[in-house]
N, C-alpha and C positions, 0 to 999 in steps of 0.2 A: 428461817428462824435465826434470830440474833442471839448468839450465846458466847460467853467467855469460855475459856478452857475449863475452869472449875464448874461452871454451869452446865457445860456439855457433859462432863463426867457425872454430875448429879442427875441430870435428866436421863442419861442412859440407864442408870440404876433405877430411877423411878419407873421408866418404861419397862424394865425387866421385871418389875413387880415387887421390888424391895420396899420395906417401910422406912420411914425417916430415921429411926434408931439404927436399923441395919445398915443404911447408907452411911451414917455417921461412923459406925464401927469399921466398915470396910474402907472408907476413904480417910480415916484418921482425922476427922473433923468433929466438932461438937454438934450436938443435936440442933442447937439454935442456929448455927452457921448453915447447916443443910436446909433447915426450914426457911431461912432467909433466902438462900439460893433458889429454892422452889418458888417462893413468893415473887422474887425478882424476875424469874423466867416467865411466870404467868403474866406479870404486869407489862414487861417489855414486849411480849409477843401477843398480848390481848387474849390470852386463853382464859376461859371461864372455869375450867376444872382440869384435873389430871388426864381425863380422857382426851381432851383437846391436845394437850401436850404430847401424849403418847401417839395419837394419830399423826400429828405433824412430824414428830421425830422419826417415826417409822417410814413415812412417805419420803422424807428428805434424806435420811441416813441409813435406813434399812434396819435389820434386826439388832437390837441393842445388846443381846447376849454375845454376839460376835465381837463387838467392841470390848465388852468386859473380859471375855476370854483372851483377847489380844493384849489388853492392859495387864492382865495377870501374867501372861507369857513374858511381856517386856520387863515386868518387875522381877520375875524369876531369872531372866537372862542378866539383868543388872546385878542381882545378888551374886550370881555365879561369876560374872566378870570381875566384880569387886573382890571376891574371895581369891580368884586366880591371880589377879594383879598384886594382891597383898602377899601371897606366897612367893611370887616372883621377886618382890622387893626385899624380902628377908635375905639377909646375908648370913652365911655360915660363919660361926665364930671359930674360925680356924686360925690358930696362931702359928706363925712361921717364926721359929726362933733362929736368930742369927748369932753365931758365936764368933768371937774374935780370935784370930790366930789358930784356929783349929784346923788341922790337916787330916785328911782322910786317906 
């Protein structure tokens, strides 16, 4: 199968049984973009219908639900990493006052 990165993601969701609207919501793309990806996937690879796409995807890549679960895990790890690094970058607003000529 010849797939771009975006087409691979869309085809994994199609093979997992999601509708075009659901895929659009999950991947943060518009309905028309997802529909266009599905159309391009079918034309590029000569598939007549979604069943052909699903069969070839599963034969080549395996269970699409594993890919989707891994993608969600990667997204979660990215969010956690971003939050941790933001907290580490924050500096404490501690002022050190320096007084001139003050003897202790």
